[in-house]
NUVODO-995332 format. One record per atom (N, C-alpha, C): atom name; x, y, z. Coordinates in nm, 2 decimals, decimal comma. Layout:
residues N
ATOM;CA;X;Y;Z .
...
END
This chain:
residues 81
ATOM;N;-4,57;0,75;2,95 .
ATOM;CA;-4,52;0,74;3,09 .
ATOM;C;-4,39;0,82;3,10 .
ATOM;N;-4,37;0,91;3,19 .
ATOM;CA;-4,25;0,99;3,20 .
ATOM;C;-4,13;0,90;3,24 .
ATOM;N;-4,01;0,94;3,20 .
ATOM;CA;-3,89;0,87;3,24 .
ATOM;C;-3,87;0,88;3,39 .
ATOM;N;-3,90;0,99;3,44 .
ATOM;CA;-3,88;1,02;3,58 .
ATOM;C;-4,01;1,04;3,66 .
ATOM;N;-4,01;0,99;3,78 .
ATOM;CA;-4,13;1,02;3,87 .
ATOM;C;-4,07;1,06;4,00 .
ATOM;N;-4,14;1,15;4,06 .
ATOM;CA;-4,10;1,20;4,20 .
ATOM;C;-4,15;1,10;4,30 .
ATOM;N;-4,07;1,06;4,39 .
ATOM;CA;-4,11;0,97;4,50 .
ATOM;C;-4,14;1,07;4,62 .
ATOM;N;-4,26;1,09;4,64 .
ATOM;CA;-4,31;1,19;4,74 .
ATOM;C;-4,25;1,16;4,88 .
ATOM;N;-4,24;1,03;4,92 .
ATOM;CA;-4,18;1,00;5,05 .
ATOM;C;-4,03;1,03;5,06 .
ATOM;N;-3,96;1,00;4,95 .
ATOM;CA;-3,82;1,03;4,94 .
ATOM;C;-3,79;1,18;4,95 .
ATOM;N;-3,87;1,26;4,87 .
ATOM;CA;-3,86;1,40;4,87 .
ATOM;C;-3,89;1,47;5,01 .
ATOM;N;-3,97;1,40;5,09 .
ATOM;CA;-4,00;1,46;5,22 .
ATOM;C;-3,90;1,43;5,32 .
ATOM;N;-3,80;1,34;5,29 .
ATOM;CA;-3,70;1,31;5,39 .
ATOM;C;-3,61;1,42;5,42 .
ATOM;N;-3,55;1,42;5,53 .
ATOM;CA;-3,46;1,53;5,58 .
ATOM;C;-3,34;1,54;5,49 .
ATOM;N;-3,29;1,43;5,43 .
ATOM;CA;-3,17;1,43;5,34 .
ATOM;C;-3,19;1,52;5,22 .
ATOM;N;-3,31;1,53;5,17 .
ATOM;CA;-3,34;1,61;5,05 .
ATOM;C;-3,38;1,75;5,08 .
ATOM;N;-3,43;1,78;5,19 .
ATOM;CA;-3,48;1,92;5,22 .
ATOM;C;-3,36;2,01;5,26 .
ATOM;N;-3,35;2,12;5,20 .
ATOM;CA;-3,25;2,22;5,23 .
ATOM;C;-3,11;2,18;5,18 .
ATOM;N;-3,10;2,08;5,09 .
ATOM;CA;-2,97;2,05;5,04 .
ATOM;C;-2,91;2,15;4,95 .
ATOM;N;-2,78;2,16;4,95 .
ATOM;CA;-2,72;2,26;4,86 .
ATOM;C;-2,61;2,19;4,78 .
ATOM;N;-2,57;2,24;4,67 .
ATOM;CA;-2,46;2,19;4,59 .
ATOM;C;-2,50;2,05;4,52 .
ATOM;N;-2,62;2,04;4,49 .
ATOM;CA;-2,66;1,91;4,43 .
ATOM;C;-2,61;1,90;4,28 .
ATOM;N;-2,59;1,78;4,24 .
ATOM;CA;-2,55;1,75;4,10 .
ATOM;C;-2,65;1,65;4,05 .
ATOM;N;-2,70;1,67;3,93 .
ATOM;CA;-2,79;1,58;3,87 .
ATOM;C;-2,73;1,51;3,74 .
ATOM;N;-2,74;1,38;3,73 .
ATOM;CA;-2,69;1,31;3,62 .
ATOM;C;-2,79;1,19;3,59 .
ATOM;N;-2,82;1,17;3,47 .
ATOM;CA;-2,91;1,06;3,43 .
ATOM;C;-2,85;0,98;3,32 .
ATOM;N;-2,73;0,93;3,34 .
ATOM;CA;-2,67;0,86;3,22 .
ATOM;C;-2,74;0,74;3,16 .
ATOM;N;-2,83;0,68;3,24 .
ATOM;CA;-2,90;0,56;3,19 .
ATOM;C;-3,01;0,61;3,09 .
ATOM;N;-3,05;0,74;3,09 .
ATOM;CA;-3,15;0,79;3,00 .
ATOM;C;-3,09;0,88;2,90 .
ATOM;N;-2,97;0,92;2,91 .
ATOM;CA;-2,91;1,03;2,84 .
ATOM;C;-2,84;0,98;2,71 .
ATOM;N;-2,91;0,91;2,63 .
ATOM;CA;-2,86;0,87;2,50 .
ATOM;C;-2,88;0,98;2,40 .
ATOM;N;-2,79;0,99;2,30 .
ATOM;CA;-2,79;1,10;2,21 .
ATOM;C;-2,93;1,11;2,13 .
ATOM;N;-2,99;1,00;2,10 .
ATOM;CA;-3,11;1,00;2,02 .
ATOM;C;-3,23;1,04;2,11 .
ATOM;N;-3,22;1,05;2,24 .
ATOM;CA;-3,33;1,10;2,32 .
ATOM;C;-3,29;1,21;2,41 .
ATOM;N;-3,18;1,28;2,38 .
ATOM;CA;-3,13;1,39;2,46 .
ATOM;C;-3,23;1,50;2,49 .
ATOM;N;-3,31;1,54;2,39 .
ATOM;CA;-3,41;1,65;2,40 .
ATOM;C;-3,52;1,60;2,50 .
ATOM;N;-3,56;1,48;2,49 .
ATOM;CA;-3,66;1,43;2,58 .
ATOM;C;-3,61;1,42;2,72 .
ATOM;N;-3,48;1,38;2,74 .
ATOM;CA;-3,42;1,37;2,87 .
ATOM;C;-3,41;1,51;2,93 .
ATOM;N;-3,37;1,61;2,85 .
ATOM;CA;-3,36;1,75;2,90 .
ATOM;C;-3,50;1,80;2,94 .
ATOM;N;-3,60;1,76;2,87 .
ATOM;CA;-3,74;1,81;2,90 .
ATOM;C;-3,79;1,74;3,03 .
ATOM;N;-3,76;1,61;3,05 .
ATOM;CA;-3,79;1,54;3,17 .
ATOM;C;-3,72;1,61;3,29 .
ATOM;N;-3,59;1,64;3,27 .
ATOM;CA;-3,51;1,70;3,38 .
ATOM;C;-3,57;1,84;3,42 .
ATOM;N;-3,61;1,91;3,32 .
ATOM;CA;-3,66;2,05;3,34 .
ATOM;C;-3,79;2,04;3,43 .
ATOM;N;-3,87;1,94;3,40 .
ATOM;CA;-3,99;1,92;3,48 .
ATOM;C;-3,96;1,88;3,62 .
ATOM;N;-3,87;1,78;3,64 .
ATOM;CA;-3,82;1,73;3,77 .
ATOM;C;-3,76;1,85;3,85 .
ATOM;N;-3,67;1,92;3,78 .
ATOM;CA;-3,60;2,03;3,84 .
ATOM;C;-3,69;2,13;3,90 .
ATOM;N;-3,79;2,17;3,81 .
ATOM;CA;-3,89;2,27;3,86 .
ATOM;C;-3,97;2,22;3,98 .
ATOM;N;-4,01;2,09;3,98 .
ATOM;CA;-4,08;2,04;4,09 .
ATOM;C;-4,00;2,04;4,22 .
ATOM;N;-3,87;2,00;4,20 .
ATOM;CA;-3,78;2,00;4,32 .
ATOM;C;-3,77;2,14;4,37 .
ATOM;N;-3,75;2,24;4,28 .
ATOM;CA;-3,73;2,38;4,33 .
ATOM;C;-3,86;2,43;4,39 .
ATOM;N;-3,98;2,39;4,34 .
ATOM;CA;-4,10;2,43;4,40 .
ATOM;C;-4,11;2,38;4,54 .
ATOM;N;-4,05;2,26;4,57 .
ATOM;CA;-4,05;2,20;4,70 .
ATOM;C;-3,93;2,25;4,79 .
ATOM;N;-3,86;2,35;4,74 .
ATOM;CA;-3,75;2,41;4,82 .
ATOM;C;-3,62;2,34;4,81 .
ATOM;N;-3,60;2,26;4,71 .
ATOM;CA;-3,48;2,19;4,69 .
ATOM;C;-3,40;2,26;4,58 .
ATOM;N;-3,28;2,30;4,60 .
ATOM;CA;-3,20;2,38;4,51 .
ATOM;C;-3,14;2,29;4,40 .
ATOM;N;-3,22;2,24;4,31 .
ATOM;CA;-3,18;2,15;4,20 .
ATOM;C;-3,10;2,23;4,10 .
ATOM;N;-3,00;2,16;4,04 .
ATOM;CA;-2,91;2,23;3,94 .
ATOM;C;-2,99;2,26;3,81 .
ATOM;N;-2,95;2,36;3,74 .
ATOM;CA;-3,01;2,41;3,62 .
ATOM;C;-3,01;2,30;3,51 .
ATOM;N;-2,89;2,23;3,50 .
ATOM;CA;-2,87;2,14;3,39 .
ATOM;C;-2,82;2,01;3,44 .
ATOM;N;-2,83;1,90;3,36 .
ATOM;CA;-2,77;1,77;3,40 .
ATOM;C;-2,62;1,77;3,38 .
ATOM;N;-2,55;1,70;3,46 .
ATOM;CA;-2,41;1,68;3,44 .
ATOM;C;-2,40;1,57;3,33 .
ATOM;N;-2,32;1,59;3,23 .
ATOM;CA;-2,31;1,49;3,12 .
ATOM;C;-2,18;1,42;3,10 .
ATOM;N;-2,08;1,47;3,17 .
ATOM;CA;-1,95;1,40;3,16 .
ATOM;C;-1,90;1,37;3,30 .
ATOM;N;-1,81;1,27;3,31 .
ATOM;CA;-1,76;1,23;3,44 .
ATOM;C;-1,68;1,34;3,51 .
ATOM;N;-1,62;1,43;3,43 .
ATOM;CA;-1,54;1,54;3,49 .
ATOM;C;-1,64;1,64;3,56 .
ATOM;N;-1,77;1,64;3,52 .
ATOM;CA;-1,87;1,72;3,58 .
ATOM;C;-1,91;1,67;3,72 .
ATOM;N;-1,87;1,55;3,75 .
ATOM;CA;-1,91;1,48;3,88 .
ATOM;C;-1,80;1,49;3,98 .
ATOM;N;-1,83;1,50;4,11 .
ATOM;CA;-1,73;1,51;4,21 .
ATOM;C;-1,66;1,38;4,21 .
ATOM;N;-1,53;1,38;4,25 .
ATOM;CA;-1,45;1,26;4,27 .
ATOM;C;-1,49;1,20;4,40 .
ATOM;N;-1,47;1,07;4,41 .
ATOM;CA;-1,49;0,99;4,54 .
ATOM;C;-1,36;0,93;4,58 .
ATOM;N;-1,30;0,98;4,68 .
ATOM;CA;-1,17;0,92;4,73 .
ATOM;C;-1,18;0,78;4,78 .
ATOM;N;-1,30;0,73;4,81 .
ATOM;CA;-1,32;0,60;4,86 .
ATOM;C;-1,32;0,49;4,74 .
ATOM;N;-1,33;0,54;4,62 .
ATOM;CA;-1,32;0,45;4,51 .
ATOM;C;-1,17;0,41;4,48 .
ATOM;N;-1,15;0,29;4,44 .
ATOM;CA;-1,01;0,25;4,41 .
ATOM;C;-1,01;0,16;4,29 .
ATOM;N;-0,89;0,14;4,24 .
ATOM;CA;-0,88;0,05;4,12 .
ATOM;C;-0,93;0,11;4,00 .
ATOM;N;-1,00;0,02;3,92 .
ATOM;CA;-1,05;0,06;3,79 .
ATOM;C;-1,15;0,18;3,79 .
ATOM;N;-1,24;0,17;3,89 .
ATOM;CA;-1,34;0,28;3,90 .
ATOM;C;-1,27;0,41;3,92 .
ATOM;N;-1,18;0,42;4,00 .
ATOM;CA;-1,11;0,55;4,03 .
ATOM;C;-1,04;0,60;3,90 .
ATOM;N;-0,98;0,51;3,83 .
ATOM;CA;-0,90;0,54;3,71 .
ATOM;C;-0,99;0,60;3,60 .
ATOM;N;-1,11;0,55;3,60 .
ATOM;CA;-1,20;0,60;3,49 .
ATOM;C;-1,30;0,71;3,53 .
ATOM;N;-1,28;0,76;3,65 .
ATOM;CA;-1,37;0,87;3,70 .
ATOM;C;-1,33;1,00;3,64 .
END
């Protein structure tokens, strides 16, 4: 069973169609011992998203500094972002 599955209803929603500047991160799956498998799963998902007209990023973001900051976060979460 693949780690990731496409939710057809979610992909059809307006929020996902025509999006730009997307970032992909899968930290719950991105353990060093399965990194190659995670990359392979992302490549399949990325290609399917692109096929459906969604500008999915080439690679996964792997560090917090690769993710955008969120000014609404405060306290410990913001300090560790």
